TIPATOR-773188 format. One record per residue (C-alpha): x, y, z; residue in three letters. Coordinates in steps of 0.25 Angstrom, whole numbers, padded with zeros to 4 digits, always signed. Layout:
% TIPATOR-773188
XYZala/...
//
This chain:
% TIPATOR-773188
+0723+0562+0080met/+0729+0552+0089arg/+0729+0561+0101val/+0715+0565+0099phe/+0710+0550+0096phe/+0717+0545+0109gly/+0712+0556+0117ala/+0697+0553+0113ile/+0699+0538+0114met/+0704+0541+0129leu/+0692+0549+0131trp/+0682+0539+0126glu/+0688+0528+0135val/+0686+0538+0147trp/+0672+0539+0142arg/+0670+0524+0143tyr/+0675+0524+0157phe/+0667+0536+0161his/+0654+0531+0156his/+0657+0517+0160asn/+0655+0512+0146trp/+0665+0502+0147val/+0657+0494+0157tyr/+0643+0498+0150thr/+0647+0494+0136tyr/+0657+0483+0138tyr/+0656+0476+0152ile/+0642+0477+0156arg/+0635+0471+0143pro/+0632+0456+0142thr/+0629+0457+0127val/+0638+0463+0116tyr/+0633+0466+0102phe/+0645+0462+0094ser/+0648+0467+0080tyr/+0647+0457+0069tyr/+0659+0447+0069gly/+0663+0452+0083met/+0655+0443+0092asp/+0668+0438+0098trp/+0672+0452+0103leu/+0668+0454+0118arg/+0672+0464+0129pro/+0683+0460+0138leu/+0679+0453+0151pro/+0679+0459+0165gly/+0685+0473+0165asn/+0692+0471+0152gly/+0684+0482+0145met/+0688+0492+0156ile/+0702+0488+0154thr/+0701+0489+0139leu/+0696+0503+0140phe/+0706+0508+0150val/+0716+0502+0139gly/+0709+0510+0128leu/+0711+0523+0136gly/+0725+0520+0138gly/+0727+0517+0124leu/+0720+0530+0120ala/+0729+0538+0129phe/+0741+0532+0123cys/+0736+0535+0109ile/+0733+0549+0113met/+0747+0552+0117ile/+0753+0543+0107gly/+0760+0533+0116leu/+0763+0518+0111phe/+0753+0522+0099tyr/+0757+0510+0090arg/+0752+0501+0102leu/+0741+0509+0108thr/+0734+0512+0095met/+0731+0498+0090pro/+0727+0494+0105leu/+0717+0505+0105phe/+0712+0501+0092phe/+0710+0487+0096leu/+0704+0490+0110gly/+0694+0500+0105phe/+0690+0492+0093thr/+0687+0480+0102tyr/+0679+0489+0111val/+0671+0495+0099phe/+0668+0481+0093leu/+0663+0475+0106leu/+0648+0479+0105asp/+0640+0485+0094gln/+0631+0493+0104ser/+0643+0502+0107asn/+0646+0505+0093tyr/+0649+0520+0090leu/+0654+0525+0077asn/+0665+0533+0083his/+0670+0520+0090phe/+0671+0514+0076tyr/+0679+0527+0072leu/+0688+0526+0084val/+0691+0511+0080ala/+0694+0515+0066leu/+0703+0527+0070leu/+0710+0518+0080ser/+0713+0508+0069phe/+0719+0519+0060leu/+0727+0524+0071leu/+0734+0511+0073val/+0741+0513+0059phe/+0743+0528+0060ile/+0756+0533+0066pro/+0749+0543+0075ala/+0759+0542+0086his/+0771+0548+0078arg/+0769+0562+0083ala/+0762+0569+0095phe/+0764+0556+0103ser/+0772+0550+0114leu/+0776+0539+0105asp/+0784+0549+0096ser/+0790+0555+0109arg/+0795+0542+0114leu/+0799+0537+0101arg/+0804+0549+0092pro/+0807+0540+0081lys/+0792+0538+0078ile/+0789+0553+0077tyr/+0783+0557+0063ala/+0779+0571+0059ala/+0770+0565+0048thr/+0761+0553+0045ala/+0757+0546+0032pro/+0746+0553+0026ala/+0736+0541+0026trp/+0736+0542+0041thr/+0729+0555+0041leu/+0720+0552+0029trp/+0715+0539+0035ile/+0710+0546+0047leu/+0704+0557+0039arg/+0697+0546+0031phe/+0692+0539+0043gln/+0686+0551+0049ile/+0680+0555+0035ser/+0673+0541+0035ile/+0666+0544+0048val/+0661+0557+0043tyr/+0657+0553+0028phe/+0650+0540+0032phe/+0643+0547+0043gly/+0637+0556+0033gly/+0634+0545+0023ile/+0626+0538+0034ala/+0618+0551+0036lys/+0613+0550+0021leu/+0601+0542+0025asn/+0586+0545+0024ser/+0584+0547+0039asp/+0596+0556+0042trp/+0592+0565+0029leu/+0578+0566+0035arg/+0584+0571+0048gly/+0583+0559+0057glu/+0588+0555+0067pro/+0594+0569+0069met/+0580+0575+0071arg/+0577+0566+0082met/+0591+0568+0089trp/+0591+0583+0088leu/+0576+0584+0094ala/+0582+0577+0106gln/+0593+0587+0108arg/+0586+0601+0108thr/+0593+0604+0121asp/+0606+0606+0113phe/+0612+0620+0116pro/+0609+0631+0106leu/+0604+0623+0094ile/+0596+0612+0101gly/+0583+0621+0100gln/+0584+0619+0085phe/+0586+0604+0085phe/+0571+0601+0082thr/+0572+0611+0070glu/+0572+0603+0056glu/+0582+0612+0050trp/+0592+0608+0061leu/+0589+0593+0060val/+0592+0595+0045val/+0605+0602+0048ala/+0610+0592+0057phe/+0606+0580+0048ser/+0612+0586+0035tyr/+0623+0593+0043gly/+0628+0580+0048gly/+0628+0574+0034ile/+0636+0586+0029phe/+0647+0585+0039ile/+0649+0570+0038asp/+0650+0570+0023leu/+0657+0583+0020phe/+0665+0587+0033ala/+0678+0579+0030val/+0679+0584+0015pro/+0677+0598+0020leu/+0689+0596+0030leu/+0698+0595+0018phe/+0694+0609+0012ile/+0704+0619+0018pro/+0695+0631+0019arg/+0684+0625+0027ile/+0692+0614+0035arg/+0691+0622+0048trp/+0677+0625+0046leu/+0674+0610+0043thr/+0682+0606+0056met/+0674+0616+0064ala/+0661+0610+0058leu/+0665+0596+0061leu/+0669+0600+0076val/+0656+0607+0078ser/+0649+0595+0072phe/+0655+0585+0081his/+0654+0594+0093leu/+0639+0595+0090leu/+0638+0580+0089asn/+0645+0578+0102ala/+0635+0587+0109arg/+0623+0582+0102leu/+0625+0567+0102trp/+0631+0557+0111asn/+0642+0552+0102ile/+0654+0551+0111gly/+0668+0554+0106ile/+0664+0554+0092phe/+0663+0569+0090pro/+0676+0572+0097trp/+0684+0561+0090leu/+0679+0567+0076met/+0683+0581+0081ile/+0697+0576+0085ala/+0699+0569+0071leu/+0696+0582+0064leu/+0711+0587+0064pro/+0714+0576+0055leu/+0708+0584+0044phe/+0717+0596+0046leu/+0727+0599+0035pro/+0740+0592+0035ile/+0747+0606+0035ala/+0741+0609+0049trp/+0746+0597+0055trp/+0760+0599+0049glu/+0761+0612+0057arg/+0757+0604+0070val/+0767+0593+0066ala/+0779+0603+0064ile/+0777+0608+0078asn/+0776+0594+0084gln/+0788+0590+0076arg/+0797+0601+0082arg/+0793+0597+0096ala/+0797+0583+0092phe/+0810+0587+0086asp/+0814+0593+0099ser/+0816+0579+0105tyr/+0817+0570+0093lys/+0829+0562+0092ser/+0839+0566+0081asp/+0839+0552+0076thr/+0824+0553+0071his/+0823+0564+0061lys/+0812+0558+0052asp/+0799+0563+0057asn/+0790+0558+0045thr/+0782+0545+0047tyr/+0787+0535+0036gln/+0777+0525+0030phe/+0784+0515+0021gly/+0780+0509+0008glu/+0774+0497+0014lys/+0767+0505+0024gly/+0761+0513+0014lys/+0755+0501+0006arg/+0750+0495+0019leu/+0743+0509+0022ala/+0737+0510+0009leu/+0731+0496+0010ile/+0726+0499+0024phe/+0720+0512+0020leu/+0713+0506+0008ala/+0707+0495+0016val/+0703+0504+0027tyr/+0697+0515+0019cys/+0689+0506+0010ser/+0683+0500+0023phe/+0679+0513+0029gln/+0673+0517+0016leu/+0665+0505+0013ile/+0661+0499+0026phe/+0652+0511+0031pro/+0644+0509+0018leu/+0639+0495+0021arg/+0626+0498+0026his/+0622+0503+0012phe/+0623+0489+0007phe/+0614+0483+0019ile/+0599+0484+0016pro/+0592+0492+0026gly/+0593+0505+0034his/+0607+0505+0041ala/+0602+0513+0053ser/+0590+0503+0054trp/+0597+0490+0053thr/+0611+0494+0058glu/+0618+0486+0047glu/+0630+0493+0042gly/+0627+0504+0051glu/+0639+0503+0060lys/+0653+0507+0056phe/+0647+0515+0045ser/+0648+0529+0052trp/+0633+0530+0055his/+0634+0540+0066met/+0623+0546+0073lys/+0614+0542+0062leu/+0601+0536+0067arg/+0592+0535+0079asp/+0587+0521+0083lys/+0577+0517+0094gln/+0574+0502+0097gly/+0566+0493+0104ile/+0570+0478+0105ile/+0564+0466+0111thr/+0568+0451+0109tyr/+0558+0440+0109ile/+0564+0427+0113ile/+0557+0414+0109val/+0561+0400+0114gln/+0561+0391+0103ser/+0557+0378+0110ser/+0545+0384+0118thr/+0541+0396+0110gly/+0542+0404+0123his/+0545+0419+0120ser/+0550+0431+0128trp/+0556+0445+0127glu/+0570+0449+0130glu/+0574+0463+0132leu/+0588+0468+0128pro/+0589+0477+0140glu/+0590+0465+0149asp/+0603+0461+0142tyr/+0610+0473+0137leu/+0615+0486+0141thr/+0608+0499+0139glu/+0617+0503+0127arg/+0615+0489+0121gln/+0600+0490+0122val/+0600+0503+0115gly/+0609+0497+0104phe/+0602+0484+0102leu/+0589+0487+0095pro/+0595+0496+0084glu/+0606+0486+0080asn/+0601+0473+0073pro/+0614+0465+0075asp/+0613+0468+0090ala/+0598+0463+0090ile/+0603+0450+0084leu/+0615+0449+0093gln/+0606+0450+0105phe/+0596+0440+0100ala/+0608+0430+0098his/+0612+0434+0113tyr/+0598+0431+0118leu/+0598+0418+0110ala/+0610+0413+0118thr/+0604+0416+0131leu/+0591+0409+0129trp/+0595+0397+0120gly/+0585+0392+0110asp/+0577+0404+0107ile/+0572+0413+0096glu/+0575+0428+0097val/+0566+0439+0091tyr/+0568+0454+0092ala/+0557+0465+0092asp/+0566+0477+0088val/+0559+0491+0085arg/+0568+0502+0080ile/+0565+0517+0078ser/+0575+0523+0068leu/+0577+0538+0068asn/+0563+0540+0074gly/+0555+0530+0066arg/+0544+0522+0072glu/+0549+0509+0078tyr/+0550+0497+0068ser/+0555+0483+0068gln/+0570+0481+0065leu/+0570+0466+0067val/+0561+0456+0061asp/+0554+0451+0074pro/+0552+0437+0068thr/+0566+0433+0066val/+0573+0425+0076asn/+0586+0433+0079leu/+0593+0422+0087ala/+0594+0414+0074ala/+0599+0426+0065glu/+0614+0427+0063pro/+0622+0440+0063arg/+0624+0444+0049arg/+0633+0454+0043trp/+0623+0457+0032arg/+0609+0462+0033arg/+0600+0455+0044ser/+0587+0450+0038glu/+0579+0451+0051trp/+0580+0466+0051leu/+0568+0473+0046leu/+0569+0485+0037pro/+0567+0500+0041leu/+0553+0504+0035thr/+0549+0514+0045thr/+0549+0528+0039pro/+0556+0540+0045leu/+0547+0550+0052asp/+0548+0562+0043gln/+0539+0571+0051arg/+0550+0581+0054gln/+0557+0580+0041trp/+0545+0582+0033ser/+0542+0595+0041asn/
//
């Protein structure tokens, strides 16, 4: 897993340079949409972000070959998480997953075999690892699938939207694209996605159908990679699948690797079992209890926030709502000078990058942040927003109360009172047929 993880992260860093995303996302913007409580976090000045990404690429390479792992893994976690938290408009579920996996790998002895560290320091070599190190990774992957399935149990998805819209736009897909406007295939994709997310991991633990389930998951992720523009996510999930192979299968691999290692290992280091002391076991138990509880509870918070999560976006992030909704938005800010009553319009595209402009209307917290930004530019003003959103093909309707002065509204962790509820019904003309 360490080798695959490092290789995919190295590939992702290359993609950022190849597409010039380091400049586009972290150097060019003049406005950044911070996460709640992270207002102090800003990109490095000058060419600092380019240097940081070069460093992340070097760290990913060292992780892949297992060199200086105990130093490079924490540094990669800190560097990647810093980049991840810089701007909400760059949020991706698989980047959140990478941050979590990086955090877990800081504590997992993934460098004690198949690594340059174990070659250079034979004393650290171990043919085994504590069982929790495998199960915590399996748990984390299961969380992604399970909550991805839970999120799809909503009225829109069960009625075939937005899958119906997306498939209708991809009828040029090889072989099966001609059927993408057929209702039976829309239903198959929608409910098939729910089935795979909810039941794939449990099925991986049934020996008789494990390989069949793995083949299904590989096909599922390859199809996703071909259909949707979701970056490294399908390849990362495929690379993590071997973690669900039975221990006996890996023991045969370990025996062969151990024989090769024994050919050069010093006679003074006979013990090839990784030992975990009693104090370490207690600390690991506490860590696992806290971490697992958080992963099980935090994705459910949107159920306790009034309103439709895909509409308000409150509780939507960090909850594994992956490829779940389609939103189109139109936004205009109306500025009113308090002293004179003079008013004028401001368009976000005059201040933001193309990616940020697309992100802004669908995210209420970003709408509020940009209103505060405009207030800092113009001084004693009131800021109102005309925001119209289409969710999953609905008619456009107001998201924000246009009578509320957003410049005077504070950012809140809880529900924002200036958000209007979703009242526009889903167009069911296709489903009813």
